N, C-alpha and C positions, 0 to 999 in steps of 0.2 A: 363641610369645607375643611380643607387642610390648613389653611392659614391660621397662624396663631395671633392672638390679640392681647395686649397688655393694657389693663385699665388702671389708672392712678388717679386716686381721689380719696379724701379722708372722710367721706360720707359714705358709711357702709351700706345704708339702704340704696343709695344711687348705684354703687358698685353692683350690688345684688340685682337690681332692676335691670341694669344694662346687660349683666351676665344672662338673665333669664330671657331677655328680648332677643339677644344674639344666639343663644342656644336654639330657640325656636326658629331662628333663620337659618340654622344648619351649622353655625361656627360651634366647634367642640373644644378646641384648644384655647382656652381663655384663662389669663392669669390676672390676679389682681394685687395691688399695693396701696397702702394708706399713707405712704411717705416717700420722699426722694431717696432716701437711703436703701429702703427695701426695693425700690423700682430698679435702682442701678445694679444690685445684687442679682436680681431676676434677669436682667438684660446680660450681664456678664456670663451668667450660667447658660442661658439659651436665648439667642436673639429673636425676639418676636417679628412678625411680618408687618405689624402695624401698632401704633401707640396712641392712647388717648390720655391727655393729661389735664388735671384741673389746675388753673393758674394759682389758686390759693391753697397752699399745702402747709402742713404744721412746721416743717423744718427747713424748707427752701421754697423760693418762688418757682412756679412752674416754668417761667421764663428761662431762669437760671438753670434749672433741671434739664430743660430742652437743650441748652448749650453743651452740658455734660454728656448727654445722650449722643449728640452729634459727633462726639469724639469716639464713640463706640460704633454707631450705625447710621445708615442713611435711609432707613425705612421710613414710610409716611408717619408723620406726627400730627395728630388733631388736637387743638386746645378746646377744652370744655369750661366755660367760665361765665360768671354774672357780669363781668366788666365788658361793657358794649361800645366804649368810645372807638372812634377811628384810630386814635393813637395807640390803644391797646391792641387793636387788630394788627397795625403795622408793626408794632413791637413784636407780636407773636410771629409774624412772617419773618421779620428781621432777624430772630433769634434762631430760625431754622424750621419754623412750623409749616405744615402744608395745608391747614385748614383751620378755621376758627369757629366754633359753634357756641352760641350764646345761650345762657339760661334765662327763663325756661325754655326748653326745647320740645320738639315733637320727636319721639323716639324713632319714629319711622324715617324721619329725615336724617337722623344720625346713622341709622342702618344704611340708608342710601349713599350717603357721603362715604361710610366705610367702604361699601362695595365699589364705589367708584375709584377710590384711592388704590385698592387692592387690584382692581381690574387694570388700571394704568401700570402698575408695578408688574402685573402678570405679563402684560403685552411685551414690556421691554426686557424682561427676563427671558422670555421664550422666542424672541424674534432673533432666528438665526440667519435670515437672509441680509446680506450687506452688513455684516455684524460690525466692521470697523469703518468709520468715516474719518478720513485723515486730511488735515489742513496744514498749512505752513507752520503754525505756532502751537497747534493742539490736534488731539485725536479723541474721537468718541468711540467707546466699545459698547455697543447697544446689548450685547448679550450679558456682560457683567456690570452694565449700567455705571461705567467708569469714565471719568474725564481725565485725559492725560495730557499734561502740559510738560514739554521739555524732558520727556521720557519718564516723568514721575506722576503718579496718581494725585490729582488735585481733589481735595475734599469738597463736596458740594451736596446740597440737599436734593431730595427728590424732585422738588418744584423748580430748582435752578437746573437740574438736568433735563427735565421734561420741557422746560422753556427753550433752553439751548438746543435740544434735539428738534423741537418743532421748527426753529429758525433754520437749522442746517438741512432739514428735509424739504423746506420750501424756499431755496435760495433765489435772491433777486425779486422777491414778491414783497410788496408793502402791505403791511398788516396795521390796522388801527389798534389802539390800546385795547378797546373793548373786544375786538376779534380774538387778540391775543388771550385775553381773559377767559373768553367763552371757549377757546380750543384748548387751553392748557389747565385753567382752574375748573372749568366746566360749570360755572355758576355766575349769577349776577351779584354785584356788591357795590354799595355807595362808593367805597374807596378804591375802586379798581385802577384808576389812573396812577395814585400814588403808589399802590402795590406793584403794578407792572413796571413803573419807572424804577423802583427801587431794586427789583430783581434783575433788571437789564443792567443797571449800574454794577451790581455785584457779579454778573457774568463777565461784563466787560473787564473788570479787574483781574478775572482769572485768565482769560483767553488772549486779551490785546496786549501782545508784547511788542512785536515789531509792525503789526498791521492793524487797521481798524476793521473790524468785521460787521459790527451791528451799527447801521447809520439810521440817524433820525431825519426822515424826510418831513421837514417842518410843515405842519398842518395837514399832514397825511398820516404819518405813522412810523413804523419801524421796519427795516429789511436788513436781511443777512446777505453779505457780499463775500463769497468764498474766494480764497487767495490760493 
């Protein structure tokens, strides 16, 4: 596989184990970093296609590192950590993460989630049909995976982009929170409701200038109304 993966963790044994498993799955371009400073340097030199971050790093919190990385790239970010509370998961998503995997973990599950994230990125990068979706206050470029508001690129994470794209490609249809989570996140989680509501709120702040696009149909779910 041509995609490059950056693993960030201060546990050398864990890094080597993940690298070995990923290489067996066909991934050849794998880089490793044991702290945030080293990770930022690697990303600045060559942007990876996916990043896995341990929350507990020796020089910086993985959450804070994620914020710094989001200033450089919008590639999928997966958190790998022993912190299992709903608060920590929401914190990870709020800081710009795309997935949250708790230790101890099944390595095959990690590989499956990596492949799912890369598959989504590949779809949006290679979709040349109907490249631009233009609305009153914003525009989505599917080929470059960019959200453009008032003529300027608006920073957004891969999950924010994917959720907004799902909405605009299914206009005037009501989706429950769990339907949105299943279609965009592709997995089940206890905190699905809080996570989806938080992401919808973040999208609204980016696109809703003069018009309201994402409507809450009370007791039913959410729908996107194009203007």
